[in-house]
C-alpha positions in Angstrom: 0.0 0.0 0.0 2.9 2.4 0.7 4.2 2.2 -2.9 0.8 3.1 -4.2 0.5 6.2 -2.0 4.0 7.3 -3.1 3.0 7.0 -6.8 -0.2 8.9 -6.3 1.6 11.6 -4.4 4.2 11.9 -7.2 1.4 12.3 -9.8 -0.3 15.0 -7.7 3.0 16.9 -7.5 3.5 16.7 -11.3 -0.1 18.0 -11.9 0.5 20.9 -9.4 3.7 21.9 -11.3 1.8 21.8 -14.6 -1.2 23.9 -13.5 0.8 26.4 -11.4 1.6 28.8 -14.4 -2.1 28.8 -15.5 -3.2 29.7 -12.0 -0.6 32.5 -11.9 -1.8 33.8 -15.3 -5.4 33.8 -14.0 -4.3 35.8 -11.0 -2.5 38.3 -13.2 -5.8 38.8 -15.1 -7.5 39.5 -11.9 -4.7 41.9 -10.9 -5.1 43.7 -14.2 -8.8 44.3 -13.6 -8.0 45.5 -10.1 -5.4 47.8 -11.6 -8.0 49.4 -13.9 -10.2 50.1 -10.9 -7.3 51.7 -9.1 -6.6 54.0 -12.2 -10.2 55.2 -12.2 -10.0 55.9 -8.4 -6.7 57.8 -8.8 -8.3 60.1 -11.5 -11.3 60.8 -9.2 -9.0 61.6 -6.3 -6.9 63.8 -8.6 -10.0 65.8 -9.5 -11.1 66.1 -5.9 -7.7 67.3 -4.7 -7.5 69.8 -7.5 -10.9 71.3 -6.6 -9.8 71.6 -3.0 -6.6 73.4 -4.0 -8.4 75.8 -6.3 -11.0 76.5 -3.5 -8.2 77.3 -1.0 -6.5 79.6 -3.5 -9.8 81.5 -4.3 -10.5 81.8 -0.6 -7.0 83.3 0.0 -5.9 80.4 2.2 -2.8 79.9 0.0 -0.8 82.3 -2.2 0.1 82.0 -5.9 3.4 80.3 -5.3 1.9 77.5 -3.1 -1.0 77.2 -5.4 1.2 76.5 -8.4 3.5 74.1 -6.4 0.5 72.0 -5.1 -0.9 71.7 -8.6 2.5 70.6 -10.0 2.8 67.9 -7.2 -0.7 66.7 -7.9 0.1 66.4 -11.6 3.3 64.5 -10.9 1.5 62.1 -8.5 -1.1 61.3 -11.2 1.6 60.8 -13.9 3.5 58.3 -11.6 0.3 56.3 -11.0 -0.4 56.2 -14.7 3.1 55.1 -15.5 3.0 52.3 -13.0 -0.4 51.2 -14.4 1.0 51.1 -17.9 3.9 48.9 -16.8 1.5 46.4 -15.1 -0.7 46.4 -18.2 2.3 45.6 -20.4 3.3 42.7 -18.1 -0.2 41.3 -18.2 -0.5 41.7 -22.0 2.9 39.9 -22.4 1.4 36.8 -20.6 -1.7 36.7 -22.6 -2.2 33.7 -25.0 -1.5 31.1 -22.2 -4.3 28.7 -23.0 -6.0 26.3 -20.5 -5.6 23.6 -23.1 -1.9 23.3 -22.3 -2.2 22.2 -18.6 -5.2 20.0 -19.5 -3.2 18.2 -22.2 -0.2 17.7 -19.9 -2.4 16.4 -17.2 -4.0 13.8 -19.5 -0.5 12.8 -20.6 0.8 12.3 -17.1 -2.3 10.2 -16.0 -2.2 8.1 -19.2 1.6 7.6 -18.9 1.2 6.5 -15.2 -1.6 4.0 -16.1 0.6 2.5 -18.9 3.6 2.1 -16.5 1.3 0.5 -13.9 0.0 -2.0 -16.4 3.5 -2.8 -17.6 5.0 -3.3 -14.2 2.2 -5.4 -12.6 -1.0 -5.5 -10.8 -1.9 -3.5 -7.7 -1.3 -6.7 -5.6 2.2 -6.9 -7.0 2.9 -3.3 -6.2 1.6 -3.7 -2.7 3.7 -6.8 -2.2 6.9 -5.1 -3.4 7.6 -3.2 -0.2 7.0 -6.4 1.8 9.7 -8.2 -0.2 12.0 -5.3 0.1 11.5 -5.1 3.8 12.2 -8.8 4.1 15.5 -8.4 2.3 16.5 -5.5 4.5 15.5 -7.1 7.8 18.4 -8.0 10.0 18.8 -11.7 11.0 16.9 -12.7 14.1 18.9 -12.8 17.3 19.7 -16.1 18.9 17.2 -15.3 21.7 14.4 -14.6 19.2 15.1 -17.9 17.3 15.1 -19.8 20.6 11.7 -18.2 21.5 10.3 -19.1 18.1 11.5 -22.7 18.4 10.0 -23.0 21.8 6.7 -21.6 20.6 6.7 -24.1 17.7 7.5 -26.9 20.1 4.7 -26.0 22.5 2.3 -25.8 19.6 3.4 -29.3 18.4 3.0 -30.7 21.9 -0.4 -29.2 22.3 -1.5 -30.7 18.9 -0.2 -34.1 19.9 -2.0 -34.0 23.3 -5.3 -33.0 21.6 -4.8 -35.9 19.2 -4.1 -38.4 22.0 -7.2 -37.3 23.9 -9.2 -38.7 21.0 -6.8 -41.5 20.1 -5.3 -42.8 23.3 -3.9 -46.0 21.7 -1.9 -44.2 19.0 1.5 -45.5 20.0 3.4 -43.6 17.3 1.9 -40.3 18.6 2.9 -41.2 22.2 6.4 -41.9 21.0 6.7 -38.6 19.1 5.3 -36.8 22.2 8.0 -38.5 24.4 10.8 -37.5 22.0 9.5 -33.9 21.9 9.4 -33.8 25.7 13.1 -35.0 25.7 14.0 -32.2 23.4 12.2 -29.7 25.6 14.0 -31.1 28.7 10.8 -32.4 30.3 12.1 -35.8 31.1 9.4 -36.9 33.5 6.7 -36.2 30.9 8.8 -38.0 28.3 9.0 -41.1 30.5 5.3 -41.1 31.0 4.7 -40.8 27.2 7.1 -43.7 26.5 5.3 -45.9 29.1 2.1 -45.2 27.3 3.8 -46.7 24.2 4.8 -49.7 26.2 1.2 -50.0 27.4 -0.1 -50.2 23.9 2.7 -52.3 22.2 4.3 -54.2 25.1 8.0 -54.2 26.1 10.3 -53.6 23.2 14.0 -52.8 23.2 13.6 -49.4 21.5 11.0 -48.2 24.1 13.1 -49.4 27.0 16.1 -47.7 25.5 14.1 -44.4 25.1 13.0 -44.6 28.7 16.6 -45.3 29.7 17.7 -42.2 27.8 15.1 -39.9 29.4 15.9 -41.3 32.9 19.7 -40.9 32.2 19.2 -37.2 31.3 16.9 -36.7 34.3 19.7 -38.0 36.5 22.2 -35.5 35.2 23.8 -38.0 32.8 24.4 -40.6 35.5 23.8 -44.4 35.1 22.2 -45.4 38.3 20.6 -48.8 39.1 17.3 -47.8 37.5 18.9 -46.8 34.3 21.1 -49.9 34.3 18.1 -52.2 34.7 16.5 -50.5 31.7 19.7 -50.9 29.7 20.0 -54.6 30.6 16.4 -55.3 29.6 16.7 -53.4 26.3 19.9 -55.2 25.2 18.5 -58.5 26.3 15.7 -58.0 23.8 17.9 -56.5 21.1 21.6 -56.1 21.5 21.7 -53.7 18.6 19.0 -51.4 19.9 20.0 -47.9 18.6 18.7 -45.9 21.6 20.5 -47.9 24.2 23.8 -48.2 22.3 23.8 -44.5 21.4 23.2 -43.8 25.1 26.1 -46.0 26.2 28.4 -44.6 23.5 27.7 -41.1 24.6 28.2 -42.0 28.3 31.6 -43.5 27.5 32.5 -40.6 25.3 31.8 -38.2 28.1 34.0 -40.4 30.4 36.8 -40.2 27.8 36.5 -43.9 27.1 36.6 -43.4 23.4 37.3 -47.0 22.4 34.2 -48.2 24.2 32.2 -45.3 22.7 33.2 -46.3 19.2 32.2 -49.9 19.9 28.7 -49.0 20.9 28.2 -46.5 18.0 29.7 -48.9 15.5 27.3 -51.5 16.5 24.4 -49.2 15.6 26.1 -48.2 12.3 26.6 -51.9 11.3 23.0 -52.7 12.2 21.9 -49.8 9.9 18.3 -49.8 11.2 15.8 -47.4 9.6 15.2 -44.1 11.3 18.8 -43.8 12.7 21.0 -40.9 11.7 24.0 -43.0 10.6 25.8 -40.0 9.2 25.8 -38.3 12.7 27.0 -41.5 14.3 29.9 -41.8 11.8 30.9 -38.2 12.6 30.8 -39.1 16.3 33.0 -42.2 15.7 35.4 -40.0 13.6 35.7 -37.5 16.5 36.4 -40.3 19.0 39.0 -41.7 16.7 40.6 -38.3 16.4 40.8 -38.0 20.1 42.5 -41.4 20.2 45.0 -40.2 17.6 43.7 -42.7 15.1 43.1 -42.1 11.4 39.4 -41.5 10.8 39.2 -44.2 8.2 40.2 -46.9 10.6 38.4 -48.7 13.3 40.1 -49.2 16.6 42.9 -51.8 16.3 43.0 -54.6 18.8 46.2 -53.1 20.4 44.2 -49.9 21.1 41.5 -51.7 23.0 42.0 -52.0 26.7 41.1 -55.1 28.8 40.6 -58.7 27.8 40.2 -59.8 24.2 38.9 -63.2 23.3 39.4 -64.4 19.7 36.6 -66.7 18.6 36.5 -68.6 15.3 32.8 -69.6 14.5 31.9 -72.2 11.9 28.9 -74.4 11.0 28.9 -78.2 10.9 28.2 -79.7 7.5 24.7 -80.9 8.7 23.7 -77.5 10.1 25.1 -75.7 7.0 23.0 -78.0 4.8 19.8 -77.2 6.8 20.5 -73.5 6.7 21.1 -73.5 3.0 17.5 -74.5 2.4 16.1 -71.4 4.2 16.8 -67.6 4.3 19.9 -66.2 5.9 19.9 -66.4 9.7 21.3 -64.1 12.4 24.2 -65.5 14.5 24.9 -64.1 18.0 28.2 -64.7 19.7 27.9 -64.2 23.5 30.3 -64.2 26.5 28.2 -65.0 29.5 29.3 -65.0 33.2 29.9 -68.4 34.7 28.0 -67.5 37.9 24.6 -68.2 36.4 23.7 -64.7 35.2 22.1 -64.6 31.8 23.1 -61.1 30.8 26.0 -61.2 28.3 29.2 -59.4 29.2 30.1 -59.1 25.5 28.1 -59.8 22.4 28.4 -59.6 18.6 25.9 -60.1 15.8 26.9 -61.6 12.4 25.0 -63.5 9.7 25.2 -67.2 8.9 26.2 -66.5 5.4 29.4 -64.8 6.8 30.6 -68.1 8.4 33.2 -69.2 8.9 34.3 -66.0 10.6 36.8 -65.0 13.3 35.6 -62.3 15.7 37.0 -60.6 18.8 35.1 -60.2 22.1 36.2 -57.3 24.3 35.0 -54.6 26.6 34.1 -52.7 23.4 31.3 -55.2 22.9 29.9 -54.9 26.4 26.2 -54.3 26.9 26.9 -51.9 29.8 30.0 -50.2 31.2 29.5 -52.0 34.6 29.1 -55.5 33.0 32.0 -56.4 30.8 34.8 -59.0 30.4 37.1 -57.0 32.7 34.6 -57.5 35.6 35.0 -61.3 35.7 37.8 -63.9 35.4 36.0 -66.6 33.4 33.1 -66.7 30.9 31.1 -69.2 28.9 31.1 -68.5 25.2 28.1 -69.3 23.0 27.5 -69.0 19.2 23.8 -69.1 18.5 22.0 -69.3 15.1 18.7 -67.7 16.0 15.7 -69.4 14.4 13.5 -66.3 14.8 16.2 -63.6 14.7 15.8 -62.5 18.3 18.4 -62.3 21.0 18.8 -64.9 23.7 19.1 -68.7 23.5 15.8 -70.3 22.7 14.4 -73.7 21.9 15.0 -74.6 18.3 18.1 -72.4 17.9 21.4 -74.0 16.7 24.3 -73.6 19.1 28.0 -74.1 20.0 29.5 -73.4 23.4 32.8 -73.3 25.2 32.7 -73.5 29.0 34.9 -71.7 31.6 37.2 -69.7 29.3 39.6 -67.4 31.1 39.3 -63.8 30.0 43.1 -63.7 29.9 43.1 -66.4 27.2 45.0 -65.4 24.1 44.4 -68.5 22.0 41.8 -68.7 19.3 38.6 -70.4 20.6 37.0 -72.6 17.9 33.2 -72.9 18.1 31.5 -75.3 15.7 27.7 -74.8 15.6 26.5 -78.4 15.5 23.6 -78.9 17.9 20.0 -77.8 18.5 18.8 -76.0 21.7 16.2 -78.2 23.4 
């Protein structure tokens, strides 16, 4: 709207400039008429003054000399007035011939020219939008505080929409999960935990949900792994050792503690699993940073010499009979576990490979631990299992194929050969 007002004001100014001489000429005509009236008045006054002078002379009020002097002055005054009137008349006559057609023609031209330019440049809406675009280009960038406030407002609006949706759809587990993640981003960890528990109510216990609850609890505890967080971690990894939420949490916790090798191990596990919905690029950057802090080239994984603590080398193969059975079905997942000999079922180290990769030699170390507190360094002996999972899940279940080695010292440096040749009853 501002540009339109400017254009209209400019047109009005042009029209004023065009019509100004005509108005002046008209005023001069009026002045000329006034001048004629003044001339007639001057003549009348001259006659009256002359009669008065002659009367005074006849009455003897003035002598001959004064009489002649006053008549001369009266004549001079009249001549001066007539001369001035003639000059004004000449000025008026010199300006005659200024026709009203000239300002009318110029006015029509200005208006027509403005209309043509308007049509060429765009519609009224375009003109009105122009200053907005210009203002946008000239605006200074928002301050960090303004951006933060805007993000918070958007987040609150998103949370409100989710809550309204869940009031009508209380069993929408995906919406509950999104709400929980949003609360984590907002730092409202108690609300996040409540939302994640609603997901578990609808879908049951799953590794990713337990991992999400573990993350929220971890942040609520000022990034400390207490007993509650550890129990959640153990449950999640028991269901899926490659659960992204849990492994990312453990990787971050070890990274903060400057245990970069362990951090790389957890993050690499998620990268290798390559599950959908995981920001693999960000994890690779985190691994690269951890490698940089270790003084390692970013293209290399940690060498065995860089890994602290026990390292158990395990060569896993399939018996001919099991290999023949597996060849008739789709590829199966193989888990390699190091389990404590004290009866606990939670693995101290675990790896996931595929049956099609066998035979394969792997290394179990603290980098493969499921939690910082439960690793190979925490025990002296372990039982090692190689399990071909029938259904693809973690654990040792009836119908799986297995191989095992009992009471292996964590200080063992020899290669441990496991041949998968039996069925779990």
